[in-house]
C-alpha positions in Angstrom: -45.1 67.9 63.7 -42.0 69.7 64.2 -41.4 72.6 61.3 -37.9 72.5 59.2 -38.5 75.7 58.1 -36.8 78.1 55.1 -36.4 81.7 56.1 -35.0 84.0 52.9 -35.0 88.2 53.9 -33.2 87.2 57.3 -30.8 90.1 57.3 -33.5 92.4 56.9 -35.6 94.2 59.2 -39.0 91.5 58.9 -37.0 88.4 58.0 -34.9 88.6 61.1 -37.9 88.8 63.2 -39.1 86.1 61.8 -36.2 84.4 62.5 -35.5 84.6 65.8 -39.1 83.5 66.6 -38.6 80.5 65.0 -34.9 80.0 67.2 -37.1 80.4 70.3 -39.9 78.6 69.6 -39.7 75.0 70.1 -42.6 73.8 67.4 -39.3 74.5 65.2 -37.0 71.8 64.9 -34.6 73.4 62.2 -34.2 76.7 60.5 -32.5 77.4 56.9 -31.6 80.5 56.3 -30.4 81.6 52.6 -28.1 84.6 52.5 -26.7 87.3 50.0 -24.1 88.1 53.3 -23.4 86.8 56.6 -26.5 86.9 59.0 -24.2 87.2 62.1 -26.4 84.9 63.7 -25.4 81.5 65.3 -27.4 78.7 67.0 -28.5 74.8 67.2 -31.5 74.7 64.9 -29.7 77.3 62.4 -27.8 76.6 59.1 -26.8 79.2 56.9 -26.3 79.3 53.1 -24.7 82.2 51.7 -25.7 82.2 47.8 -26.1 85.7 46.4 -28.3 84.9 43.1 -31.7 83.7 43.8 -32.2 83.7 39.8 -29.9 80.3 40.0 -30.5 77.9 42.3 -29.1 75.2 40.6 -25.6 75.2 42.9 -27.6 75.0 46.1 -30.8 72.9 45.2 -30.0 69.8 46.7 -29.4 71.2 50.1 -33.4 73.1 49.4 -35.1 69.3 50.3 -36.5 67.5 53.1 -38.6 71.2 54.5 -42.1 71.7 55.3 -42.4 75.7 55.4 -40.9 78.7 53.7 -41.3 81.9 55.4 -40.8 83.9 52.1 -39.5 87.6 53.8 -36.9 88.8 50.7 -38.0 92.0 49.2 -37.5 95.2 47.8 -39.0 98.7 48.1 -40.9 100.0 44.4 -39.1 103.4 45.6 -36.6 105.1 42.8 -37.4 101.4 40.7 -38.7 100.9 37.4 -41.8 99.1 36.9 -39.6 96.4 35.0 -37.2 96.5 37.9 -40.0 96.0 40.2 -41.1 93.2 38.5 -38.2 91.2 37.9 -37.0 91.6 41.6 -40.2 91.0 43.5 -43.0 88.6 40.5 -40.3 86.9 38.6 -37.4 86.2 41.9 -40.4 85.2 43.9 -42.2 83.0 41.5 -38.9 80.9 40.7 -38.2 80.6 44.1 -41.3 79.6 44.7 -41.8 77.0 42.1 -38.4 75.3 43.4 -40.2 75.0 46.2 -42.9 73.3 44.9 -41.0 71.0 42.8 -38.8 69.8 46.1 -41.6 70.1 48.9 -44.6 70.0 47.3 -46.8 69.5 51.0 -45.1 72.8 52.8 -46.4 75.8 54.0 -45.2 78.7 52.1 -46.1 82.3 54.1 -45.2 85.2 52.1 -44.7 88.6 53.0 -46.5 91.0 50.9 -48.2 94.4 52.1 -51.1 95.6 53.3 -52.7 97.1 50.3 -52.1 94.2 47.9 -53.9 93.8 44.4 -55.5 90.6 44.3 -56.9 91.4 40.8 -53.9 92.7 39.4 -55.9 94.9 37.7 -56.1 98.6 40.2 -54.2 101.5 39.3 -50.7 100.7 41.9 -48.1 98.7 39.6 -46.4 97.7 42.7 -50.0 96.5 44.3 -50.7 94.7 41.1 -47.4 92.6 41.0 -48.1 91.8 44.5 -50.8 90.4 43.8 -50.0 88.6 41.0 -47.0 87.1 43.1 -49.6 86.0 45.3 -51.9 84.5 42.7 -49.2 82.2 41.4 -48.3 81.3 45.0 -51.4 80.2 46.1 -51.6 78.1 42.8 -48.3 76.7 43.5 -49.1 75.4 47.7 -52.3 73.7 49.0 -50.9 75.2 52.0 -50.1 79.0 51.2 -50.8 82.2 53.4 -50.1 85.8 51.8 -49.2 87.7 54.4 -50.7 91.7 54.4 -48.7 93.2 57.9 -48.8 97.2 58.2 -46.4 98.9 60.8 -44.5 96.4 62.1 -42.2 96.5 66.1 -39.5 95.2 65.7 -38.3 92.4 68.1 -36.1 93.7 70.9 -32.5 92.7 70.3 -33.0 92.7 65.9 -30.2 94.3 64.4 -30.8 95.0 60.9 -33.7 97.5 61.2 -33.9 100.5 59.3 -32.4 104.0 60.5 -36.1 105.8 59.8 -37.9 103.0 62.1 -35.5 104.6 64.9 -37.6 108.0 64.7 -40.9 105.8 63.9 -40.9 103.7 66.7 -43.2 106.1 69.1 -46.1 105.7 66.4 -46.4 101.8 67.9 -48.3 102.4 70.6 -50.4 105.0 69.9 -51.2 103.1 66.4 -52.2 100.4 67.8 -54.5 102.0 70.4 -56.1 103.3 67.9 -55.9 101.5 64.5 -55.7 98.0 65.4 -56.2 96.6 62.3 -52.4 98.6 60.8 -50.5 97.6 63.0 -48.4 94.4 64.4 -44.9 93.1 66.4 -43.0 90.7 64.5 -42.6 88.6 66.8 -46.7 88.1 66.1 -45.7 88.0 62.7 -43.9 85.2 63.3 -45.5 83.7 66.1 -48.5 83.8 63.2 -46.2 81.5 60.8 -45.2 78.8 63.0 -49.2 78.5 64.2 -50.3 78.3 60.1 -47.9 75.5 59.7 -48.6 73.1 62.6 -52.7 74.5 62.8 -53.7 75.6 59.4 -55.5 78.8 58.7 -59.6 79.4 57.4 -58.0 82.1 55.0 -54.8 82.5 52.8 -55.0 86.1 52.3 -53.6 87.0 56.3 -54.2 90.8 57.2 -53.5 92.6 60.0 -56.4 91.2 62.6 -55.7 88.3 61.5 -52.3 88.0 62.0 -52.8 89.3 66.2 -55.6 86.0 66.0 -53.4 84.1 64.7 -50.6 84.6 66.9 -52.8 84.1 70.0 -53.5 80.6 68.9 
């Protein structure tokens, strides 16, 4: 099975890393990115749609059919946001997109990047973790092939353009962290490979932590 994937968040660090892995992986035949602004990447496999409102997908709906994977890497930080705004731009936005994908491509594999510490019970004391957990739970109900990726610290892929400024100061932590705390450190190359491999081969778990990411990337 060749993969035809939709990638969101490709102008961010995680999404760009996943996109680059898709473009070089022979299992991926076609990639559609949906960006709010041009991503600046050109490739024979790649098609880009510029669309600013993920709450209103009607104008581009006809272009979203025929895909068997979605790698949803779009997200916002809860820092400095009200609980209501964070829920709106995390839960509401993602579920809106997922519902449309489930309607148009019900057999697709949906991979969602959440984060370490996400609260599946939706009952914990940390607001962002409850919101992420609620989002995961809806997506798992929407898709029979849904995988919730919970990475920790991720090493960027060489050549990435969309890397946060603070990453430059923290990159030195990766080799140390990988050695001492392997359950908290992975590479974006591994994240991208793991998404591709669960699409092709499946996996026994739907909640994918760092150890799983590293293992699946080797399959």
